[in-house]
N, CA, C and O atoms as CSV, one atom per row, in Angstrom:
chain,resi,resn,atom,element,x,y,z
A,1,MET,N,N,9.463,-6.294,0.111
A,1,MET,CA,C,9.769,-5.569,1.310
A,1,MET,C,C,8.487,-5.416,2.122
A,1,MET,O,O,7.409,-5.184,1.575
A,2,ILE,N,N,8.624,-5.549,3.410
A,2,ILE,CA,C,7.478,-5.481,4.304
A,2,ILE,C,C,7.612,-4.248,5.192
A,2,ILE,O,O,8.661,-3.998,5.786
A,3,TYR,N,N,6.528,-3.490,5.267
A,3,TYR,CA,C,6.492,-2.262,6.057
A,3,TYR,C,C,5.348,-2.357,7.051
A,3,TYR,O,O,4.248,-2.783,6.700
A,4,ARG,N,N,5.606,-1.960,8.296
A,4,ARG,CA,C,4.582,-1.963,9.332
A,4,ARG,C,C,4.169,-0.527,9.632
A,4,ARG,O,O,5.011,0.364,9.752
A,5,HIS,N,N,2.872,-0.320,9.750
A,5,HIS,CA,C,2.323,0.996,10.022
A,5,HIS,C,C,1.235,0.884,11.074
A,5,HIS,O,O,0.670,-0.188,11.291
A,6,ASP,N,N,0.953,1.985,11.713
A,6,ASP,CA,C,-0.152,2.077,12.656
A,6,ASP,C,C,-1.234,2.905,11.976
A,6,ASP,O,O,-1.053,4.103,11.758
A,7,TRP,N,N,-2.362,2.274,11.639
A,7,TRP,CA,C,-3.420,2.975,10.910
A,7,TRP,C,C,-4.004,4.140,11.716
A,7,TRP,O,O,-4.680,4.997,11.147
A,8,ALA,N,N,-3.762,4.186,12.996
A,8,ALA,CA,C,-4.210,5.331,13.794
A,8,ALA,C,C,-3.319,6.555,13.551
A,8,ALA,O,O,-3.715,7.684,13.844
A,9,GLU,N,N,-2.118,6.326,13.017
A,9,GLU,CA,C,-1.168,7.414,12.788
A,9,GLU,C,C,-1.021,7.792,11.319
A,9,GLU,O,O,-0.727,8.946,11.006
A,10,VAL,N,N,-1.219,6.849,10.425
A,10,VAL,CA,C,-1.058,7.113,8.990
A,10,VAL,C,C,-2.136,6.350,8.223
A,10,VAL,O,O,-2.408,5.184,8.508
A,11,ALA,N,N,-2.737,7.014,7.258
A,11,ALA,CA,C,-3.771,6.357,6.445
A,11,ALA,C,C,-3.130,5.300,5.560
A,11,ALA,O,O,-2.003,5.482,5.099
A,12,PRO,N,N,-3.828,4.201,5.316
A,12,PRO,CA,C,-3.280,3.152,4.464
A,12,PRO,C,C,-2.805,3.663,3.093
A,12,PRO,O,O,-1.758,3.233,2.609
A,13,ALA,N,N,-3.553,4.562,2.473
A,13,ALA,CA,C,-3.153,5.069,1.152
A,13,ALA,C,C,-1.826,5.816,1.228
A,13,ALA,O,O,-0.984,5.680,0.340
A,14,VAL,N,N,-1.638,6.594,2.275
A,14,VAL,CA,C,-0.366,7.314,2.461
A,14,VAL,C,C,0.754,6.311,2.703
A,14,VAL,O,O,1.854,6.466,2.171
A,15,ALA,N,N,0.480,5.289,3.498
A,15,ALA,CA,C,1.475,4.257,3.783
A,15,ALA,C,C,1.891,3.518,2.513
A,15,ALA,O,O,3.061,3.175,2.346
A,16,VAL,N,N,0.941,3.274,1.627
A,16,VAL,CA,C,1.265,2.603,0.365
A,16,VAL,C,C,2.239,3.454,-0.451
A,16,VAL,O,O,3.245,2.947,-0.949
A,17,VAL,N,N,1.942,4.734,-0.584
A,17,VAL,CA,C,2.815,5.612,-1.367
A,17,VAL,C,C,4.209,5.649,-0.749
A,17,VAL,O,O,5.204,5.507,-1.460
A,18,ARG,N,N,4.290,5.835,0.551
A,18,ARG,CA,C,5.595,5.868,1.228
A,18,ARG,C,C,6.349,4.559,1.045
A,18,ARG,O,O,7.553,4.558,0.792
A,19,SER,N,N,5.640,3.451,1.173
A,19,SER,CA,C,6.279,2.142,1.068
A,19,SER,C,C,6.790,1.862,-0.344
A,19,SER,O,O,7.905,1.370,-0.516
A,20,VAL,N,N,5.977,2.174,-1.349
A,20,VAL,CA,C,6.408,1.960,-2.738
A,20,VAL,C,C,7.599,2.866,-3.054
A,20,VAL,O,O,8.557,2.427,-3.689
A,21,CYS,N,N,7.546,4.102,-2.622
A,21,CYS,CA,C,8.673,5.026,-2.853
A,21,CYS,C,C,9.945,4.484,-2.215
A,21,CYS,O,O,11.006,4.485,-2.840
A,22,ASP,N,N,9.841,4.027,-0.986
A,22,ASP,CA,C,11.012,3.489,-0.304
A,22,ASP,C,C,11.539,2.233,-0.993
A,22,ASP,O,O,12.737,2.114,-1.251
A,23,ALA,N,N,10.653,1.313,-1.285
A,23,ALA,CA,C,11.076,0.039,-1.891
A,23,ALA,C,C,11.694,0.238,-3.265
A,23,ALA,O,O,12.677,-0.417,-3.609
A,24,ALA,N,N,11.115,1.146,-4.053
A,24,ALA,CA,C,11.577,1.354,-5.429
A,24,ALA,C,C,12.611,2.474,-5.536
A,24,ALA,O,O,13.096,2.773,-6.627
A,25,ASP,N,N,12.947,3.090,-4.408
A,25,ASP,CA,C,13.900,4.199,-4.387
A,25,ASP,C,C,13.461,5.314,-5.336
A,25,ASP,O,O,14.224,5.772,-6.186
A,26,LEU,N,N,12.216,5.730,-5.163
A,26,LEU,CA,C,11.630,6.779,-5.992
A,26,LEU,C,C,11.130,7.924,-5.115
A,26,LEU,O,O,10.804,7.731,-3.944
A,27,ALA,N,N,11.074,9.113,-5.699
A,27,ALA,CA,C,10.438,10.243,-5.038
A,27,ALA,C,C,8.936,10.151,-5.286
A,27,ALA,O,O,8.499,9.530,-6.255
A,28,VAL,N,N,8.158,10.762,-4.420
A,28,VAL,CA,C,6.704,10.710,-4.551
A,28,VAL,C,C,6.251,11.203,-5.923
A,28,VAL,O,O,5.347,10.621,-6.522
A,29,ASP,N,N,6.868,12.264,-6.419
A,29,ASP,CA,C,6.447,12.817,-7.711
A,29,ASP,C,C,6.860,11.963,-8.910
A,29,ASP,O,O,6.511,12.278,-10.047
A,30,GLU,N,N,7.597,10.892,-8.658
A,30,GLU,CA,C,7.968,9.965,-9.734
A,30,GLU,C,C,6.946,8.836,-9.894
A,30,GLU,O,O,7.011,8.073,-10.857
A,31,LEU,N,N,6.011,8.731,-8.962
A,31,LEU,CA,C,4.980,7.691,-9.017
A,31,LEU,C,C,3.712,8.240,-9.662
A,31,LEU,O,O,3.419,9.429,-9.544
A,32,PRO,N,N,2.959,7.375,-10.345
A,32,PRO,CA,C,1.621,7.804,-10.765
A,32,PRO,C,C,0.754,7.980,-9.521
A,32,PRO,O,O,1.045,7.413,-8.468
A,33,LEU,N,N,-0.298,8.759,-9.648
A,33,LEU,CA,C,-1.200,8.957,-8.516
A,33,LEU,C,C,-1.807,7.622,-8.091
A,33,LEU,O,O,-2.280,6.856,-8.931
A,34,LEU,N,N,-1.794,7.349,-6.810
A,34,LEU,CA,C,-2.368,6.107,-6.304
A,34,LEU,C,C,-3.850,6.028,-6.627
A,34,LEU,O,O,-4.373,4.946,-6.893
A,35,ASN,N,N,-4.528,7.164,-6.604
A,35,ASN,CA,C,-5.962,7.190,-6.885
A,35,ASN,C,C,-6.276,6.779,-8.327
A,35,ASN,O,O,-7.417,6.427,-8.627
A,36,ASP,N,N,-5.292,6.818,-9.216
A,36,ASP,CA,C,-5.481,6.319,-10.578
A,36,ASP,C,C,-5.427,4.792,-10.621
A,36,ASP,O,O,-5.855,4.179,-11.600
A,37,THR,N,N,-4.903,4.183,-9.562
A,37,THR,CA,C,-4.781,2.726,-9.469
A,37,THR,C,C,-5.913,2.105,-8.672
A,37,THR,O,O,-6.458,1.067,-9.048
A,38,ILE,N,N,-6.260,2.749,-7.568
A,38,ILE,CA,C,-7.242,2.186,-6.641
A,38,ILE,C,C,-7.990,3.338,-5.967
A,38,ILE,O,O,-7.450,4.433,-5.814
A,39,ASP,N,N,-9.216,3.084,-5.575
A,39,ASP,CA,C,-9.993,4.081,-4.843
A,39,ASP,C,C,-9.379,4.212,-3.447
A,39,ASP,O,O,-9.560,3.335,-2.603
A,40,THR,N,N,-8.659,5.298,-3.207
A,40,THR,CA,C,-7.930,5.445,-1.953
A,40,THR,C,C,-8.854,5.603,-0.746
A,40,THR,O,O,-8.520,5.153,0.351
A,41,ASP,N,N,-10.001,6.233,-0.937
A,41,ASP,CA,C,-10.961,6.337,0.173
A,41,ASP,C,C,-11.450,4.957,0.585
A,41,ASP,O,O,-11.558,4.658,1.774
A,42,ALA,N,N,-11.742,4.127,-0.389
A,42,ALA,CA,C,-12.195,2.758,-0.097
A,42,ALA,C,C,-11.083,1.949,0.565
A,42,ALA,O,O,-11.335,1.214,1.519
A,43,LEU,N,N,-9.851,2.082,0.063
A,43,LEU,CA,C,-8.716,1.381,0.668
A,43,LEU,C,C,-8.575,1.774,2.133
A,43,LEU,O,O,-8.396,0.916,2.998
A,44,ASN,N,N,-8.654,3.065,2.406
A,44,ASN,CA,C,-8.535,3.531,3.796
A,44,ASN,C,C,-9.646,2.971,4.673
A,44,ASN,O,O,-9.387,2.519,5.788
A,45,ARG,N,N,-10.881,2.997,4.179
A,45,ARG,CA,C,-12.010,2.473,4.972
A,45,ARG,C,C,-11.878,0.974,5.202
A,45,ARG,O,O,-12.053,0.499,6.325
A,46,ILE,N,N,-11.577,0.238,4.163
A,46,ILE,CA,C,-11.492,-1.226,4.276
A,46,ILE,C,C,-10.419,-1.636,5.273
A,46,ILE,O,O,-10.653,-2.486,6.133
A,47,CYS,N,N,-9.252,-1.034,5.158
A,47,CYS,CA,C,-8.141,-1.438,6.021
A,47,CYS,C,C,-8.271,-0.895,7.439
A,47,CYS,O,O,-7.909,-1.581,8.395
A,48,THR,N,N,-8.771,0.302,7.585
A,48,THR,CA,C,-8.872,0.926,8.895
A,48,THR,C,C,-9.957,0.300,9.751
A,48,THR,O,O,-9.813,0.212,10.971
A,49,PHE,N,N,-11.036,-0.133,9.128
A,49,PHE,CA,C,-12.161,-0.668,9.889
A,49,PHE,C,C,-12.236,-2.192,9.842
A,49,PHE,O,O,-13.310,-2.773,9.994
A,50,SER,N,N,-11.098,-2.827,9.633
A,50,SER,CA,C,-11.019,-4.278,9.646
A,50,SER,C,C,-11.132,-4.743,11.096
A,50,SER,O,O,-10.236,-4.492,11.902
A,51,THR,N,N,-12.241,-5.426,11.431
A,51,THR,CA,C,-12.492,-5.765,12.831
A,51,THR,C,C,-12.592,-7.257,13.122
A,51,THR,O,O,-12.701,-7.641,14.287
A,52,ASN,N,N,-12.561,-8.098,12.114
A,52,ASN,CA,C,-12.713,-9.526,12.357
A,52,ASN,C,C,-11.334,-10.188,12.398
A,52,ASN,O,O,-10.714,-10.366,11.350
A,53,PRO,N,N,-10.840,-10.556,13.584
A,53,PRO,CA,C,-9.502,-11.149,13.693
A,53,PRO,C,C,-9.398,-12.530,13.042
A,53,PRO,O,O,-8.295,-13.002,12.768
A,54,HIS,N,N,-10.529,-13.171,12.797
A,54,HIS,CA,C,-10.517,-14.501,12.196
A,54,HIS,C,C,-10.489,-14.439,10.667
A,54,HIS,O,O,-10.170,-15.424,10.002
A,55,ARG,N,N,-10.826,-13.276,10.125
A,55,ARG,CA,C,-10.816,-13.083,8.673
A,55,ARG,C,C,-10.205,-11.716,8.381
A,55,ARG,O,O,-10.922,-10.758,8.093
A,56,PRO,N,N,-8.879,-11.633,8.456
A,56,PRO,CA,C,-8.242,-10.336,8.263
A,56,PRO,C,C,-8.449,-9.800,6.842
A,56,PRO,O,O,-8.515,-10.555,5.872
A,57,THR,N,N,-8.547,-8.492,6.759
A,57,THR,CA,C,-8.699,-7.824,5.476
A,57,THR,C,C,-7.365,-7.814,4.754
A,57,THR,O,O,-6.334,-7.489,5.344
A,58,VAL,N,N,-7.384,-8.173,3.469
A,58,VAL,CA,C,-6.186,-8.117,2.640
A,58,VAL,C,C,-6.601,-7.579,1.279
A,58,VAL,O,O,-7.533,-8.086,0.655
A,59,VAL,N,N,-5.895,-6.541,0.823
A,59,VAL,CA,C,-6.155,-5.943,-0.480
A,59,VAL,C,C,-4.850,-5.979,-1.271
A,59,VAL,O,O,-3.813,-5.526,-0.787
A,60,SER,N,N,-4.904,-6.520,-2.488
A,60,SER,CA,C,-3.712,-6.590,-3.340
A,60,SER,C,C,-3.998,-5.926,-4.668
A,60,SER,O,O,-5.101,-6.026,-5.204
A,61,PHE,N,N,-2.987,-5.243,-5.195
A,61,PHE,CA,C,-3.120,-4.556,-6.475
A,61,PHE,C,C,-1.727,-4.250,-7.022
A,61,PHE,O,O,-0.727,-4.416,-6.324
A,62,ILE,N,N,-1.672,-3.811,-8.252
A,62,ILE,CA,C,-0.420,-3.403,-8.891
A,62,ILE,C,C,-0.405,-1.884,-8.951
A,62,ILE,O,O,-1.349,-1.262,-9.437
A,63,HIS,N,N,0.680,-1.289,-8.450
A,63,HIS,CA,C,0.839,0.171,-8.540
A,63,HIS,C,C,2.240,0.466,-9.058
A,63,HIS,O,O,3.232,-0.025,-8.519
A,64,ALA,N,N,2.305,1.270,-10.105
A,64,ALA,CA,C,3.578,1.644,-10.730
A,64,ALA,C,C,4.359,0.395,-11.138
A,64,ALA,O,O,5.590,0.390,-11.132
A,65,GLY,N,N,3.632,-0.654,-11.490
A,65,GLY,CA,C,4.266,-1.891,-11.934
A,65,GLY,C,C,4.683,-2.824,-10.816
A,65,GLY,O,O,5.214,-3.903,-11.082
A,66,HIS,N,N,4.457,-2.436,-9.574
A,66,HIS,CA,C,4.876,-3.244,-8.434
A,66,HIS,C,C,3.655,-3.841,-7.739
A,66,HIS,O,O,2.596,-3.217,-7.673
A,67,SER,N,N,3.817,-5.045,-7.229
A,67,SER,CA,C,2.744,-5.720,-6.516
A,67,SER,C,C,2.681,-5.194,-5.087
A,67,SER,O,O,3.683,-5.186,-4.373
A,68,VAL,N,N,1.495,-4.755,-4.680
A,68,VAL,CA,C,1.295,-4.175,-3.345
A,68,VAL,C,C,0.193,-4.959,-2.638
A,68,VAL,O,O,-0.864,-5.216,-3.213
A,69,THR,N,N,0.447,-5.331,-1.398
A,69,THR,CA,C,-0.563,-5.979,-0.571
A,69,THR,C,C,-0.657,-5.203,0.734
A,69,THR,O,O,0.352,-4.920,1.381
A,70,VAL,N,N,-1.881,-4.865,1.107
A,70,VAL,CA,C,-2.142,-4.090,2.319
A,70,VAL,C,C,-3.098,-4.911,3.175
A,70,VAL,O,O,-4.060,-5.485,2.664
A,71,ASP,N,N,-2.832,-4.965,4.486
A,71,ASP,CA,C,-3.776,-5.687,5.341
A,71,ASP,C,C,-4.316,-4.786,6.434
A,71,ASP,O,O,-3.808,-3.688,6.665
A,72,GLY,N,N,-5.334,-5.256,7.090
A,72,GLY,CA,C,-6.012,-4.482,8.114
A,72,GLY,C,C,-5.230,-4.326,9.397
A,72,GLY,O,O,-5.648,-3.589,10.291
A,73,GLU,N,N,-4.099,-5.008,9.505
A,73,GLU,CA,C,-3.297,-4.932,10.721
A,73,GLU,C,C,-2.126,-3.965,10.594
A,73,GLU,O,O,-1.322,-3.847,11.518
A,74,GLY,N,N,-2.018,-3.268,9.454
A,74,GLY,CA,C,-0.978,-2.258,9.299
A,74,GLY,C,C,0.219,-2.673,8.476
A,74,GLY,O,O,1.240,-1.985,8.483
A,75,THR,N,N,0.117,-3.774,7.771
A,75,THR,CA,C,1.243,-4.229,6.968
A,75,THR,C,C,1.044,-3.867,5.498
A,75,THR,O,O,-0.022,-4.083,4.922
A,76,VAL,N,N,2.098,-3.312,4.910
A,76,VAL,CA,C,2.141,-3.057,3.472
A,76,VAL,C,C,3.331,-3.851,2.933
A,76,VAL,O,O,4.464,-3.671,3.379
A,77,THR,N,N,3.059,-4.725,1.974
A,77,THR,CA,C,4.117,-5.510,1.350
A,77,THR,C,C,4.265,-5.055,-0.084
A,77,THR,O,O,3.279,-4.967,-0.816
A,78,VAL,N,N,5.487,-4.765,-0.492
A,78,VAL,CA,C,5.768,-4.321,-1.854
A,78,VAL,C,C,6.723,-5.317,-2.478
A,78,VAL,O,O,7.817,-5.553,-1.965
A,79,GLU,N,N,6.301,-5.899,-3.594
A,79,GLU,CA,C,7.162,-6.787,-4.375
A,79,GLU,C,C,7.529,-6.040,-5.646
A,79,GLU,O,O,6.678,-5.774,-6.495
A,80,LEU,N,N,8.806,-5.708,-5.763
A,80,LEU,CA,C,9.256,-4.935,-6.907
A,80,LEU,C,C,9.268,-5.749,-8.182
A,80,LEU,O,O,9.653,-6.918,-8.198
A,81,SER,N,N,8.842,-5.107,-9.238
A,81,SER,CA,C,8.919,-5.711,-10.559
A,81,SER,C,C,10.271,-5.362,-11.142
A,81,SER,O,O,10.671,-4.198,-11.126
A,82,THR,N,N,10.973,-6.340,-11.652
A,82,THR,CA,C,12.288,-6.063,-12.241
A,82,THR,C,C,12.139,-5.207,-13.502
A,82,THR,O,O,13.076,-4.513,-13.896
A,83,GLU,N,N,10.975,-5.257,-14.126
A,83,GLU,CA,C,10.739,-4.455,-15.322
A,83,GLU,C,C,10.749,-2.966,-14.997
A,83,GLU,O,O,11.153,-2.152,-15.828
A,84,TYR,N,N,10.306,-2.603,-13.792
A,84,TYR,CA,C,10.202,-1.204,-13.414
A,84,TYR,C,C,11.291,-0.753,-12.445
A,84,TYR,O,O,11.405,0.437,-12.151
A,85,ALA,N,N,12.079,-1.684,-11.953
A,85,ALA,CA,C,13.099,-1.335,-10.959
A,85,ALA,C,C,14.201,-0.499,-11.592
A,85,ALA,O,O,14.482,-0.601,-12.786
A,86,ARG,N,N,14.811,0.325,-10.763
A,86,ARG,CA,C,15.940,1.154,-11.229
A,86,ARG,C,C,17.221,0.388,-11.167
A,86,ARG,O,O,18.275,0.918,-11.517
């Protein structure tokens, strides 16, 4: 599932949590803390200050068993793992 966000309105880390919750049909309190998976301050800085249009920032990681990719242009992609899906 692909989610579009405006980094001026929502921090990338918050967008990741919202996107994973939506994709996996989970409440926020059902997810492990994102900060246990990735440094959320670093994620926010990397994605928010992505300024080179020829080399876009892309960060990928696994959170709550699901593959998450975040880019500097406001896109969060969540690929659900069937092992963790409801």
